[in-house]
C-alpha positions as CSV (number, residue, x, y, z in Angstrom):
1,M,-51.3,-113.8,-104.0
2,A,-49.2,-114.7,-101.0
3,A,-45.4,-114.4,-101.2
4,T,-45.5,-112.1,-104.2
5,R,-43.5,-108.9,-104.2
6,R,-46.2,-106.9,-105.9
7,D,-49.9,-107.5,-106.2
8,P,-50.6,-108.5,-109.8
9,V,-53.8,-106.4,-110.2
10,Q,-53.9,-106.2,-114.0
11,Q,-55.0,-109.2,-116.0
12,R,-51.7,-109.4,-117.8
13,S,-49.8,-109.4,-114.6
14,R,-52.0,-112.1,-113.1
15,A,-51.5,-114.2,-116.2
16,R,-47.7,-113.9,-115.8
17,V,-47.8,-115.0,-112.2
18,E,-49.8,-118.1,-113.2
19,V,-47.2,-118.9,-116.0
20,I,-44.4,-118.6,-113.4
21,I,-46.2,-120.9,-111.0
22,A,-47.0,-123.4,-113.7
23,A,-43.4,-123.5,-114.8
24,A,-42.3,-124.0,-111.2
25,T,-44.8,-126.9,-110.9
26,E,-43.4,-128.6,-114.0
27,I,-39.8,-128.3,-112.6
28,L,-40.8,-129.7,-109.2
29,Y,-42.6,-132.6,-110.9
30,E,-39.8,-133.5,-113.3
31,D,-36.6,-132.6,-111.4
32,G,-37.4,-132.0,-107.8
33,V,-37.1,-129.0,-105.5
34,D,-33.3,-128.7,-105.8
35,A,-33.7,-127.9,-109.5
36,L,-36.0,-124.9,-108.8
37,S,-34.4,-121.6,-109.5
38,T,-35.4,-118.3,-111.0
39,R,-33.2,-119.1,-114.0
40,A,-34.8,-122.5,-114.5
41,I,-38.2,-121.0,-114.2
42,A,-37.3,-118.3,-116.8
43,D,-36.0,-120.9,-119.2
44,R,-39.1,-123.0,-118.8
45,S,-41.7,-120.2,-118.8
46,G,-40.2,-117.7,-121.2
47,V,-40.6,-115.0,-118.6
48,P,-37.4,-113.0,-118.2
49,V,-35.6,-113.3,-114.8
50,A,-35.9,-109.6,-114.3
51,T,-39.7,-109.8,-114.8
52,I,-39.9,-112.7,-112.3
53,Y,-38.2,-110.6,-109.7
54,R,-40.9,-108.0,-110.2
55,Y,-43.3,-110.4,-108.6
56,F,-41.2,-112.7,-106.4
57,E,-38.3,-112.0,-104.2
58,N,-36.6,-115.3,-105.0
59,S,-37.3,-119.0,-105.8
60,D,-38.3,-119.6,-102.2
61,A,-41.1,-117.1,-102.6
62,I,-42.2,-118.9,-105.7
63,L,-42.2,-122.2,-103.9
64,A,-44.3,-120.7,-101.1
65,A,-46.8,-119.4,-103.7
66,F,-46.9,-122.9,-105.2
67,L,-47.7,-124.3,-101.7
68,D,-50.4,-121.7,-101.2
69,H,-52.1,-123.1,-104.4
70,E,-51.7,-126.6,-103.2
71,M,-53.2,-125.8,-99.7
72,E,-56.3,-124.3,-101.4
73,K,-56.7,-127.5,-103.5
74,L,-56.3,-129.6,-100.4
75,D,-59.0,-127.6,-98.6
76,E,-61.4,-128.2,-101.4
77,E,-60.6,-131.9,-101.6
78,V,-61.1,-132.5,-97.9
79,T,-64.4,-130.6,-98.1
80,T,-65.6,-132.7,-101.0
81,A,-64.6,-136.0,-99.3
82,V,-66.3,-135.1,-96.0
83,L,-69.5,-134.0,-97.8
84,A,-69.6,-137.4,-99.6
85,L,-70.1,-139.2,-96.2
86,E,-73.6,-140.1,-95.1
87,R,-72.7,-139.6,-91.5
88,V,-69.7,-137.9,-89.9
89,T,-68.1,-139.5,-86.8
90,L,-64.9,-138.7,-85.0
91,R,-63.3,-141.7,-86.8
92,S,-64.7,-141.0,-90.2
93,L,-63.7,-137.3,-90.0
94,I,-60.1,-138.2,-89.1
95,E,-60.0,-141.0,-91.8
96,T,-61.5,-138.9,-94.5
97,A,-59.3,-135.8,-94.0
98,T,-56.1,-137.9,-93.7
99,L,-56.9,-140.0,-96.8
100,A,-57.7,-136.9,-98.8
101,H,-54.3,-135.5,-98.0
102,F,-52.6,-138.8,-98.8
103,R,-54.3,-139.2,-102.1
104,H,-53.6,-135.6,-103.1
105,H,-49.9,-136.3,-102.6
106,Q,-50.2,-139.5,-104.6
107,R,-51.8,-137.7,-107.5
108,H,-49.4,-134.8,-107.3
109,P,-45.9,-136.1,-106.5
110,Q,-44.4,-132.7,-107.0
111,T,-46.0,-131.6,-103.8
112,V,-44.0,-134.3,-101.9
113,S,-40.7,-132.8,-103.0
114,A,-41.9,-129.2,-102.2
115,W,-43.7,-130.0,-98.9
116,F,-41.2,-132.4,-97.4
117,G,-37.9,-131.8,-99.3
118,A,-37.6,-128.0,-98.9
119,R,-38.0,-127.4,-95.2
120,Q,-34.6,-125.7,-94.9
121,S,-36.4,-122.8,-96.6
122,P,-37.9,-120.4,-94.1
123,A,-40.8,-119.7,-96.5
124,V,-41.7,-123.4,-96.7
125,R,-41.3,-123.9,-92.9
126,D,-43.7,-121.0,-92.5
127,R,-46.3,-122.5,-94.8
128,V,-46.0,-125.9,-93.1
129,K,-46.6,-124.4,-89.7
130,Q,-49.5,-122.3,-90.9
131,Q,-51.2,-125.3,-92.5
132,D,-50.7,-127.5,-89.5
133,A,-52.0,-124.8,-87.2
134,Q,-55.0,-124.1,-89.4
135,L,-55.9,-127.8,-89.7
136,A,-55.5,-128.4,-85.9
137,S,-57.6,-125.4,-85.1
138,W,-60.4,-126.4,-87.5
139,L,-60.4,-130.0,-86.2
140,D,-60.6,-128.8,-82.6
141,H,-63.5,-126.5,-83.5
142,A,-65.4,-129.1,-85.6
143,V,-65.4,-131.8,-83.0
144,D,-66.3,-129.3,-80.3
145,V,-69.3,-127.7,-82.0
146,A,-70.6,-131.0,-83.3
147,G,-70.6,-132.4,-79.7
148,F,-68.2,-135.2,-80.6
149,V,-66.2,-135.0,-77.3
150,R,-67.3,-134.9,-73.7
151,E,-67.4,-131.5,-72.2
152,D,-65.2,-132.7,-69.3
153,A,-62.7,-134.3,-71.6
154,P,-59.1,-132.9,-71.8
155,R,-58.1,-131.3,-75.0
156,L,-57.4,-133.9,-77.7
157,G,-54.0,-132.5,-78.5
158,T,-55.0,-131.9,-82.1
159,G,-51.8,-129.9,-82.8
160,M,-49.8,-132.9,-81.8
161,I,-52.0,-135.2,-83.9
162,V,-51.6,-133.0,-87.0
163,R,-47.9,-132.7,-86.6
164,L,-47.5,-136.5,-86.2
165,T,-49.7,-137.0,-89.3
166,D,-47.3,-134.7,-91.2
167,R,-44.3,-136.8,-90.0
168,M,-46.1,-140.0,-90.9
169,F,-46.7,-138.8,-94.5
170,E,-43.0,-137.7,-94.7
171,Y,-41.9,-141.3,-93.8
172,V,-44.6,-143.2,-95.8
173,L,-44.3,-141.1,-99.0
174,A,-40.5,-141.0,-99.0
175,E,-39.5,-144.5,-97.7
176,V,-42.3,-146.9,-98.1
177,P,-43.0,-148.8,-101.4
178,P,-46.1,-147.4,-103.1
179,A,-47.9,-150.8,-102.8
180,D,-47.7,-150.6,-99.0
181,Q,-48.3,-146.9,-98.4
182,E,-52.1,-147.0,-97.9
183,T,-51.9,-149.9,-95.5
184,L,-49.6,-148.0,-93.2
185,V,-51.6,-144.8,-93.5
186,R,-54.7,-146.7,-92.5
187,R,-52.9,-148.3,-89.5
188,F,-51.9,-144.8,-88.4
189,I,-55.5,-143.6,-88.8
190,D,-56.7,-146.4,-86.7
191,M,-54.3,-145.6,-83.9
192,V,-55.2,-141.9,-83.8
193,A,-59.0,-142.6,-84.1
194,S,-58.8,-145.2,-81.3
195,Y,-57.0,-142.6,-79.1
196,V,-59.6,-139.8,-79.6
197,E,-62.6,-142.1,-79.3
198,R,-61.7,-142.6,-75.6
199,E,-63.1,-139.1,-75.0
200,A,-66.0,-139.3,-77.5
201,T,-69.7,-138.8,-76.8
202,E,-72.4,-141.0,-78.3
203,A,-72.6,-138.5,-81.2
204,G,-68.9,-138.8,-81.7
205,L,-69.1,-142.5,-81.9
206,E,-72.3,-142.9,-83.8
207,G,-72.0,-139.7,-85.8
208,L,-74.3,-137.1,-87.3
209,P,-75.9,-136.9,-90.7
210,T,-73.5,-134.9,-92.8
211,H,-76.0,-132.0,-93.3
212,E,-76.3,-131.7,-89.5
213,F,-72.6,-131.7,-89.1
214,V,-72.2,-128.9,-91.6
215,A,-75.0,-127.0,-89.9
216,A,-73.2,-127.3,-86.6
217,L,-70.2,-125.5,-88.1
218,G,-72.3,-122.5,-88.6
219,E,-71.7,-121.9,-92.4
220,P,-72.1,-124.1,-95.5
221,P,-69.2,-125.2,-97.5
222,P,-66.9,-124.5,-99.3
223,H,-64.0,-125.1,-96.9
224,F,-66.3,-125.3,-93.8
225,A,-65.7,-121.6,-93.2
226,V,-67.0,-120.5,-89.8
227,D,-67.6,-117.1,-88.4
228,D,-69.2,-117.7,-85.0
229,G,-66.8,-116.5,-82.4
230,A,-64.8,-119.7,-82.7
231,T,-63.4,-119.5,-86.2
232,P,-60.3,-121.5,-86.9
233,A,-57.2,-119.3,-87.2
234,P,-56.4,-118.1,-90.7
235,R,-53.2,-119.2,-92.3
236,D,-51.5,-115.9,-91.7
237,G,-52.3,-116.1,-88.0
238,A,-50.5,-117.9,-85.2
239,G,-52.9,-120.8,-85.3
240,A,-54.3,-120.1,-81.8
241,R,-56.9,-122.6,-80.7
242,A,-60.5,-121.4,-80.7
243,S,-62.1,-121.0,-77.3
244,R,-64.2,-123.8,-76.0
245,T,-66.7,-121.4,-74.5
246,P,-68.1,-120.0,-77.8
247,S,-68.1,-123.5,-79.2
248,R,-70.4,-124.8,-76.4
249,T,-72.7,-121.9,-77.1
250,A,-72.8,-122.9,-80.7
251,R,-73.4,-126.5,-79.7
252,K,-76.4,-125.3,-77.6
253,R,-77.8,-123.4,-80.6
254,R,-77.5,-126.5,-82.7
255,S,-79.4,-128.6,-80.1
256,D,-82.1,-125.9,-80.0
257,A,-82.5,-125.7,-83.8
258,P,-85.1,-127.6,-85.8
259,S,-84.1,-131.1,-86.7
260,S,-85.1,-130.7,-90.3
261,P,-82.1,-130.9,-92.8
262,R,-80.4,-127.6,-93.6
263,A,-79.4,-127.1,-97.2
264,T,-75.7,-127.3,-98.0
265,A,-73.8,-125.9,-100.9
266,T,-73.0,-128.2,-103.8
């Protein structure tokens, strides 16, 4: 598990780590990030402080592990939401991914405190940067291999779009009344989608059947994993953008492939 001091190989050790993370989640939900400490986690979980330090260096490391869990859940929720579409367009891809993130934060308010309220922590800042870089790299790769943007188009600035989306969520979730939040999120989506559609191909505007979009990525779900020379950077990497050249090669392979649907994972 990321951010742990030792790898909990044995079943008992893994169970202890899960108990620690569960206690941290409860504290974040009930009292916010400022209340998170190894002593509070020990009191809540029944795991002695000394034992907690066998697995985590400090409360920041526990918070980082909590965020790792949340990022995995978000990956799955975005995947599920996109697979539920009949067709994938540039606009629907942006809308679906953004709304999946928004609704996850609504259902799990403890993530708002951890994600946006603890950025003075180096561990949290690192997780935020990794998530933003991974999402930007994946989005860049996805629209490229699907042929959603013109080959002569400038880069869409996905890193900037993802970072702006993060700042939008921070504002909306912290300062906007819940009844108005989705309206503002959808207005933001419309602004971003209208911007990227200026560089769209016909496929980007009219879309692809979802099974064709998934096939273009090179691997079936979950998490739209790709290993085709243009794989999005992993979370522990620097988030470098995938090269456009392998992506175009992948796009040619997709255009040469049979048009019959390719099975996707459930």
